[in-house]
C-alpha positions as CSV (number, residue, x, y, z in Angstrom):
1,M,0.0,0.0,0.0
2,T,1.1,3.6,-0.2
3,R,1.3,6.5,2.2
4,P,1.2,10.1,1.3
5,S,4.4,11.2,2.8
6,A,7.7,10.0,4.3
7,A,8.1,13.2,6.4
8,A,7.2,11.5,9.6
9,S,9.9,8.9,9.3
10,G,12.4,10.9,11.4
11,P,15.7,12.5,10.4
12,V,16.2,13.3,6.8
13,P,18.4,10.8,5.0
14,E,21.8,11.8,3.8
15,G,20.7,11.5,0.2
16,E,17.9,13.9,0.8
17,R,19.9,16.8,2.3
18,G,22.6,18.3,0.2
19,S,23.1,15.4,-2.3
20,E,25.7,16.2,-4.9
21,F,23.9,14.1,-7.5
22,R,21.5,15.8,-10.0
23,K,18.0,14.3,-10.4
24,D,18.4,13.6,-14.1
25,M,17.0,10.1,-14.1
26,G,13.3,9.7,-15.0
27,P,11.1,6.8,-13.9
28,W,11.5,4.7,-17.0
29,A,15.2,5.2,-17.1
30,N,15.4,4.0,-13.5
31,F,13.4,0.9,-14.4
32,A,15.6,0.4,-17.5
33,L,18.7,0.5,-15.4
34,G,17.4,-2.3,-13.3
35,F,16.2,-4.2,-16.4
36,T,19.5,-4.0,-18.2
37,Y,21.4,-5.1,-15.0
38,L,19.0,-8.0,-14.6
39,S,19.4,-8.6,-18.4
40,P,17.2,-11.6,-19.5
41,V,19.3,-12.2,-22.6
42,V,22.7,-12.2,-20.7
43,S,21.6,-14.6,-18.0
44,T,19.6,-16.9,-20.3
45,Y,22.2,-17.2,-23.0
46,T,25.0,-17.7,-20.5
47,L,23.5,-20.6,-18.6
48,F,20.9,-22.1,-21.0
49,G,23.2,-25.0,-22.1
50,T,24.3,-25.7,-18.6
51,A,20.8,-25.8,-17.1
52,L,19.4,-27.9,-20.0
53,A,22.2,-30.4,-19.7
54,E,21.7,-30.7,-16.0
55,G,17.9,-30.8,-15.7
56,G,16.4,-31.2,-19.1
57,P,13.5,-29.0,-20.4
58,P,11.7,-28.7,-17.0
59,M,14.6,-26.5,-15.8
60,I,12.5,-23.6,-17.2
61,W,10.4,-23.8,-14.0
62,A,13.4,-22.4,-12.2
63,F,12.3,-19.0,-13.5
64,V,9.0,-19.3,-11.7
65,L,10.7,-20.4,-8.4
66,A,13.3,-17.7,-8.4
67,G,11.0,-15.0,-9.6
68,A,8.5,-15.6,-6.8
69,G,11.2,-15.6,-4.2
70,Q,13.0,-12.5,-5.4
71,F,9.7,-10.7,-5.8
72,L,9.3,-11.0,-2.0
73,V,12.8,-9.5,-1.6
74,A,11.9,-6.7,-4.0
75,L,8.9,-5.8,-1.9
76,I,11.1,-5.5,1.2
77,F,13.6,-3.4,-0.7
78,G,10.8,-1.2,-1.9
79,E,9.8,-0.5,1.7
80,V,13.3,0.4,2.7
81,V,14.3,2.6,-0.2
82,A,11.0,4.5,0.1
83,Q,12.0,5.6,3.6
84,Y,15.7,5.8,2.9
85,P,16.4,6.9,-0.7
86,I,20.1,7.0,-0.4
87,A,22.7,6.3,-3.1
88,G,24.5,3.0,-2.7
89,G,21.6,0.7,-2.1
90,V,22.1,-2.2,0.3
91,Y,24.9,-0.6,2.3
92,P,23.0,2.5,3.5
93,W,19.8,0.5,3.9
94,A,21.6,-1.9,6.2
95,R,23.2,1.0,8.1
96,R,19.8,2.6,8.9
97,L,18.1,-0.7,9.7
98,W,20.8,-2.2,11.9
99,G,24.0,-0.2,12.4
100,K,27.5,0.5,11.3
101,R,29.2,-2.9,11.6
102,W,26.4,-4.8,9.9
103,A,26.2,-2.2,7.2
104,W,30.0,-2.3,6.6
105,M,29.9,-6.1,6.1
106,T,26.9,-5.9,3.9
107,G,28.5,-3.3,1.7
108,W,31.8,-5.3,1.6
109,V,30.1,-8.5,0.4
110,Y,28.0,-6.6,-2.1
111,M,30.9,-4.6,-3.5
112,W,33.0,-7.7,-4.3
113,A,30.0,-9.5,-5.7
114,L,29.4,-6.5,-8.0
115,L,33.0,-6.2,-9.1
116,V,33.2,-9.9,-9.9
117,T,29.9,-9.9,-11.7
118,I,31.1,-7.0,-13.9
119,T,34.0,-9.2,-15.0
120,S,31.8,-12.2,-15.5
121,V,29.3,-10.4,-17.7
122,A,32.0,-8.7,-19.8
123,Y,33.9,-12.0,-20.1
124,G,30.8,-13.8,-21.1
125,A,30.5,-11.4,-24.1
126,G,33.8,-12.6,-25.6
127,P,32.6,-15.6,-27.6
128,Y,29.7,-13.6,-29.0
129,I,32.0,-10.7,-30.0
130,A,34.2,-13.4,-31.7
131,I,31.2,-14.8,-33.7
132,L,30.1,-11.3,-34.7
133,F,33.5,-10.2,-36.0
134,G,34.6,-13.6,-37.3
135,F,37.6,-14.5,-35.2
136,D,38.4,-17.5,-33.0
137,P,37.4,-17.0,-29.3
138,T,40.6,-18.0,-27.6
139,V,41.4,-17.2,-24.0
140,H,43.5,-14.2,-24.9
141,T,41.0,-12.7,-27.4
142,T,38.2,-13.2,-24.8
143,V,40.2,-11.3,-22.1
144,L,40.9,-8.6,-24.7
145,C,37.2,-8.3,-25.5
146,T,36.4,-8.2,-21.8
147,A,38.8,-5.3,-21.4
148,V,37.4,-3.3,-24.3
149,L,33.8,-3.8,-23.1
150,I,34.7,-2.6,-19.6
151,V,36.5,0.5,-21.0
152,V,33.5,1.4,-23.2
153,A,31.1,0.9,-20.3
154,I,33.1,3.2,-18.0
155,A,33.3,5.8,-20.7
156,V,29.5,5.9,-20.9
157,N,29.3,6.1,-17.1
158,Y,31.7,9.0,-17.0
159,L,29.4,11.0,-19.3
160,G,26.9,11.4,-16.4
161,T,23.5,10.4,-15.3
162,K,21.8,11.6,-18.6
163,A,24.1,9.4,-20.6
164,L,23.6,6.5,-18.2
165,S,19.8,7.0,-18.5
166,A,20.0,7.0,-22.3
167,A,22.2,3.9,-22.4
168,A,19.8,2.1,-20.1
169,V,16.7,3.0,-22.1
170,I,18.5,2.1,-25.4
171,G,19.7,-1.2,-23.9
172,F,16.3,-2.0,-22.5
173,A,14.6,-1.3,-25.9
174,G,17.2,-3.2,-27.9
175,E,17.2,-6.2,-25.6
176,L,13.5,-6.5,-25.2
177,I,12.7,-6.0,-28.9
178,G,15.6,-8.3,-29.8
179,A,14.4,-11.0,-27.5
180,L,10.8,-10.8,-28.8
181,V,11.8,-10.8,-32.4
182,V,14.3,-13.6,-32.1
183,G,11.9,-15.6,-29.9
184,I,9.0,-15.2,-32.3
185,Y,11.1,-16.1,-35.3
186,L,12.4,-19.2,-33.7
187,L,9.0,-20.4,-32.6
188,S,7.6,-19.6,-36.1
189,T,10.3,-21.2,-38.2
190,H,12.4,-23.6,-36.1
191,R,10.2,-25.1,-33.4
192,H,10.8,-28.8,-33.0
193,H,8.7,-29.5,-29.8
194,N,5.4,-28.6,-28.2
195,L,4.9,-27.2,-24.7
196,G,4.6,-30.7,-23.2
197,V,8.4,-31.1,-23.1
198,I,8.6,-28.8,-20.0
199,F,7.2,-31.8,-18.1
200,D,9.6,-34.3,-19.6
201,T,12.9,-34.8,-17.7
202,Y,14.5,-36.9,-20.5
203,G,15.9,-39.2,-17.9
204,T,18.2,-36.6,-16.3
205,Q,17.4,-37.8,-12.8
206,G,18.6,-41.4,-13.6
207,D,17.1,-43.8,-11.1
208,G,16.6,-41.2,-8.3
209,S,14.4,-38.3,-7.6
210,Y,14.2,-35.4,-10.1
211,L,14.2,-32.8,-7.3
212,P,18.0,-32.7,-6.7
213,V,18.6,-32.5,-10.5
214,F,16.1,-29.6,-10.8
215,L,17.7,-27.7,-7.9
216,A,21.1,-28.0,-9.6
217,A,19.6,-26.7,-12.9
218,A,17.8,-23.9,-11.0
219,I,21.0,-21.9,-11.0
220,I,19.7,-20.3,-14.2
221,G,16.8,-18.8,-12.3
222,F,18.9,-17.7,-9.3
223,Y,21.3,-16.0,-11.7
224,Q,18.4,-14.3,-13.5
225,Y,16.6,-12.4,-10.8
226,Y,18.9,-9.8,-9.4
227,G,19.5,-6.3,-10.7
228,F,16.3,-4.8,-9.4
229,E,18.3,-3.4,-6.5
230,A,20.2,-1.1,-9.0
231,C,17.0,1.0,-9.2
232,G,17.7,2.0,-5.5
233,D,21.5,2.5,-6.1
234,T,20.7,5.7,-8.0
235,A,18.0,6.9,-5.5
236,E,19.5,10.4,-5.2
237,E,19.3,10.9,-9.0
238,V,15.5,10.3,-9.2
239,E,12.6,12.7,-8.5
240,H,10.2,11.3,-6.0
241,P,12.2,8.2,-5.3
242,G,9.8,6.9,-2.6
243,R,7.2,6.4,-5.3
244,V,9.2,5.7,-8.4
245,I,11.8,3.2,-7.2
246,P,9.6,0.6,-5.5
247,K,7.5,0.5,-8.7
248,A,10.6,0.2,-10.9
249,M,11.9,-2.7,-8.8
250,R,8.6,-4.6,-9.2
251,R,8.4,-3.7,-12.9
252,T,11.9,-5.1,-13.3
253,I,10.8,-8.4,-11.9
254,Y,7.6,-8.6,-14.0
255,I,9.0,-7.6,-17.4
256,G,12.5,-8.9,-16.9
257,G,11.3,-12.2,-15.7
258,A,8.7,-12.6,-18.4
259,A,11.3,-11.7,-21.1
260,A,13.8,-14.2,-19.7
261,T,11.2,-17.0,-19.5
262,F,10.1,-16.3,-23.1
263,T,13.7,-16.2,-24.3
264,C,14.4,-19.5,-22.6
265,M,11.2,-21.1,-23.9
266,S,11.9,-20.1,-27.5
267,L,15.3,-21.6,-27.3
268,L,14.0,-24.7,-25.5
269,L,11.4,-25.5,-28.2
270,S,14.0,-24.9,-30.9
271,V,16.7,-27.3,-29.8
272,T,16.7,-30.3,-32.1
273,D,18.1,-33.0,-29.9
274,Y,17.9,-32.7,-26.1
275,N,19.8,-35.9,-25.6
276,A,22.8,-34.5,-27.4
277,V,22.8,-31.5,-25.0
278,I,22.3,-33.7,-21.9
279,S,25.1,-36.1,-23.0
280,G,27.5,-33.2,-23.6
281,E,27.8,-33.9,-27.3
282,Q,26.3,-30.5,-28.1
283,A,28.2,-28.1,-25.9
284,D,26.6,-24.8,-27.1
285,P,23.0,-25.2,-28.0
286,V,22.3,-21.5,-28.2
287,V,24.8,-20.8,-31.0
288,D,23.8,-24.0,-32.8
289,V,20.1,-23.1,-32.7
290,L,20.7,-19.5,-34.0
291,Y,23.0,-20.7,-36.9
292,A,20.5,-23.5,-37.8
293,A,17.5,-21.2,-37.8
294,M,19.0,-18.0,-39.2
295,G,22.2,-18.9,-41.1
296,E,25.5,-17.2,-40.6
297,T,24.3,-13.7,-41.4
298,G,21.2,-13.9,-39.3
299,A,23.1,-15.4,-36.4
300,R,25.6,-12.5,-36.5
301,L,22.8,-10.0,-36.5
302,V,21.5,-11.6,-33.3
303,M,25.0,-11.5,-31.9
304,A,25.0,-7.7,-32.4
305,V,21.8,-7.5,-30.3
306,V,23.3,-9.8,-27.7
307,L,26.4,-7.6,-27.5
308,I,24.2,-4.6,-26.8
309,S,22.7,-6.6,-23.9
310,F,26.1,-7.5,-22.5
311,L,27.3,-3.9,-22.8
312,S,24.2,-2.3,-21.3
313,C,24.4,-4.9,-18.4
314,T,28.1,-4.0,-17.8
315,I,27.2,-0.3,-17.8
316,S,24.4,-0.8,-15.2
317,L,26.6,-2.9,-13.0
318,Q,29.4,-0.3,-13.0
319,A,26.9,2.4,-12.2
320,A,25.7,0.4,-9.2
321,A,29.2,-0.5,-8.0
322,G,30.5,3.1,-8.4
323,R,27.6,4.5,-6.4
324,L,28.1,1.9,-3.7
325,I,31.8,2.7,-3.4
326,Y,31.0,6.4,-3.3
327,S,28.4,5.9,-0.6
328,Y,30.9,3.9,1.4
329,A,33.6,6.6,1.0
330,R,31.1,9.5,1.8
331,D,30.6,7.9,5.2
332,E,34.4,7.4,5.6
333,M,33.9,3.6,5.7
334,I,36.8,2.5,3.5
335,V,40.5,3.2,3.0
336,G,41.1,6.0,0.5
337,H,37.7,7.6,1.3
338,R,39.0,11.1,0.7
339,L,39.7,10.3,-2.9
340,L,36.8,8.0,-3.5
341,R,34.2,10.4,-2.3
342,R,35.4,13.1,-4.7
343,F,32.6,14.2,-7.0
344,D,32.8,15.5,-10.6
345,H,30.3,18.3,-10.4
346,V,30.4,19.0,-14.1
347,R,29.1,15.5,-15.0
348,A,27.5,14.8,-11.6
349,V,29.2,11.5,-11.1
350,P,31.6,10.0,-8.5
351,G,34.6,9.8,-10.8
352,Y,37.2,7.9,-8.7
353,A,34.6,5.5,-7.3
354,L,33.6,4.7,-10.9
355,L,37.2,4.2,-11.8
356,V,37.5,1.5,-9.2
357,S,34.4,-0.2,-10.7
358,A,36.4,-0.6,-13.9
359,A,40.0,-1.1,-12.6
360,V,39.3,-4.0,-10.3
361,P,37.2,-6.0,-12.9
362,L,40.0,-5.4,-15.4
363,L,42.6,-6.8,-13.0
364,I,40.4,-9.9,-12.3
365,A,40.0,-10.5,-16.1
366,F,43.8,-10.3,-16.8
367,A,44.5,-12.4,-13.7
368,S,42.4,-15.2,-15.3
369,L,45.2,-15.7,-17.8
370,L,47.3,-17.3,-15.0
371,S,45.0,-20.3,-15.0
372,E,42.4,-21.6,-17.4
373,D,39.9,-22.1,-14.5
374,A,40.8,-19.1,-12.4
375,L,38.0,-16.9,-13.6
376,T,35.4,-19.7,-13.3
377,N,36.5,-20.2,-9.7
378,I,36.4,-16.5,-8.8
379,V,33.1,-15.9,-10.6
380,S,31.5,-18.7,-8.6
381,F,31.3,-16.3,-5.7
382,A,29.2,-13.7,-7.6
383,I,25.8,-15.2,-7.2
384,L,26.4,-16.2,-3.6
385,G,27.7,-12.7,-2.8
386,I,24.7,-11.0,-4.3
387,Y,22.2,-13.3,-2.5
388,A,24.1,-13.0,0.8
389,S,24.1,-9.2,0.7
390,F,20.5,-9.2,-0.2
391,Q,19.6,-11.4,2.8
392,M,21.7,-9.3,5.1
393,V,19.3,-6.4,4.3
394,V,16.2,-8.7,4.5
395,L,17.4,-9.9,7.9
396,A,18.2,-6.4,9.1
397,A,14.7,-5.3,8.1
398,L,13.0,-8.2,9.9
399,R,15.1,-7.5,13.1
400,A,14.2,-3.8,12.9
401,R,10.5,-4.7,12.4
402,L,10.5,-7.0,15.4
403,K,12.1,-4.2,17.5
404,G,9.5,-1.7,16.5
405,W,10.4,-0.3,13.1
406,R,7.3,0.7,11.2
407,P,8.1,1.6,7.5
408,A,7.0,5.2,7.0
409,G,7.9,5.8,3.3
410,E,5.5,6.2,0.4
411,F,5.4,2.5,-0.2
412,T,4.7,0.1,2.7
413,L,3.3,-3.5,3.0
414,G,1.2,-2.6,6.0
415,R,0.1,-5.6,8.1
416,W,1.6,-8.0,5.5
417,G,5.1,-6.7,6.1
418,T,6.3,-9.2,8.7
419,A,4.9,-12.2,6.7
420,V,6.5,-11.0,3.5
421,N,9.8,-10.3,5.3
422,I,9.9,-13.9,6.8
423,G,9.0,-15.4,3.4
424,A,11.8,-13.3,1.7
425,L,14.3,-14.5,4.3
426,A,13.3,-18.1,4.0
427,Y,13.6,-18.0,0.2
428,G,17.0,-16.4,0.5
429,I,18.4,-19.0,2.9
430,F,17.1,-21.8,0.7
431,A,18.7,-20.2,-2.4
432,I,22.1,-19.7,-0.7
433,V,22.1,-23.3,0.6
434,N,21.2,-24.6,-2.9
435,I,23.9,-22.4,-4.6
436,C,26.6,-23.7,-2.2
437,W,25.6,-27.3,-2.2
438,A,28.3,-29.8,-3.4
439,R,27.0,-32.0,-6.3
440,T,30.1,-33.6,-7.8
441,P,31.6,-36.1,-5.4
442,E,34.0,-37.3,-8.1
443,K,35.9,-34.0,-7.9
444,S,38.2,-32.7,-5.2
445,W,36.7,-31.2,-2.0
446,W,37.8,-27.7,-2.8
447,E,36.2,-27.9,-6.3
448,N,33.0,-29.1,-4.6
449,W,32.9,-26.3,-2.1
450,I,34.5,-23.5,-4.2
451,V,31.5,-21.2,-3.9
452,L,31.4,-21.5,-0.1
453,L,35.2,-21.1,0.1
454,C,35.1,-17.9,-2.0
455,G,32.3,-16.6,0.3
456,A,34.4,-17.5,3.4
457,I,37.4,-15.7,2.0
458,V,35.5,-12.5,1.3
459,L,33.8,-12.6,4.7
460,G,37.1,-13.4,6.5
461,T,39.1,-10.6,4.8
462,G,36.2,-8.2,5.4
463,L,36.2,-9.0,9.1
464,L,40.0,-8.7,9.3
465,Y,39.8,-5.3,7.5
466,M,37.0,-4.1,9.7
467,V,38.6,-4.9,13.1
468,T,42.1,-3.7,12.1
469,T,41.2,-0.4,10.4
470,H,38.0,0.5,12.4
471,H,36.7,2.3,9.3
472,H,33.3,1.1,10.2
473,G,33.2,3.4,13.2
474,R,34.1,6.6,11.3
475,G,31.7,9.2,9.9
476,N,28.7,10.7,11.5
477,A,26.0,9.4,9.1
478,L,22.9,8.1,10.8
479,A,23.0,4.4,11.8
480,G,20.5,2.1,13.4
481,D,17.9,4.8,13.7
482,A,15.1,2.8,12.0
483,V,14.6,1.0,15.3
484,P,12.9,3.2,18.0
485,K,15.4,4.3,20.7
486,E,14.0,1.9,23.3
487,G,14.5,-1.1,21.0
488,R,18.1,-0.5,20.0
489,E,21.0,-2.6,21.2
490,A,24.0,-0.9,22.8
491,G,27.3,-0.8,21.0
492,R,25.9,-1.2,17.4
């Protein structure tokens, strides 16, 4: 439900008093930012072959499972951002809901997840760039393409909020239209199956239950449904954020999820031989389907649209990461904060913070040359990091609610708030456990638990950084004030 005003919510948030950002982002541009970050084409094209080989055609139901769970999370985020429309997203939200230490760790986990995700998205574009321009996608050319994409993305971000808005809207239009046109074409000219296949496992479960197989394939759904939080990362650049951003978050789930499901369905019904994919004989069903249906020229045109999707997704990720780092630095929460909080008033962007959002992903990409599997091992943390930071905010919201917080922004869930909050937390815990679960006993223990190990490394280094530098205690920005004074814990 909505409330007419957030004025009664207490002290004015940092982002609402004296923000250096300009409110140059309209409602549709804010939604487009979240959509291009969520990017149905990027996520579906990246994991389609893996999910189909793991779980067969019914893997498409993962979009329904993850979409329903993340919708609950988006509702909670909508309540929080409506009351605290501050640049940086999950970090300032956690700060206001719980306190400085919790916020610091939330921001740390989210920051590394974003930086790794930037690399993974740009790296994933390499093979499609190779197909588009007709060269072999070797490890070295893929890393070079990754670097070029990151540099182009940061150049767009440096142009300012208007350029970011335009890139987001163009990316949204190109990706949505491209997904619809390609999907309709495939279904009209190259469909080999009917809808009944989404109930046929094609024996992927062997002699056991299908549930474990489905949960392994469900990674495609978990990877799909994040990006809506980026709408809140730019809260200080949007007019009436308390009304606009919760709507944009929900719209991202609706439209992005529907586009991803349609894209997956059109590919699914166009695959000629599922058994070839499941056995590993056909390693890249997406490219094979596009070439078979459209020929070389048509497939290359589709690659151009796909490249727009990867670029716009990288741009949106960098925008989110840059604003998170800036918000961190503005509250003196990180080393180098004096430099990272500097603001380019001509373009109205945090220049040095944006630079970090390009430099670190570039280093990760070039470091992948040291080992063929290095990037895969590092990227395995990205999904876990995003989900973990989300759930740190969801848990903080539930804790604050139980201690007396009553959301007072322009969007609230009213009496349904606690139930939705519990549901969002339950889903998040389930998703995190599923993402970390070891499923390949034939491999070494560290390969089986690489996702959890990466998460432990990030958490461990974050805790070490926090207790040795005490940056979390600096700055005078409000913290923990969502909870009424009588309900707060001492020493937050």
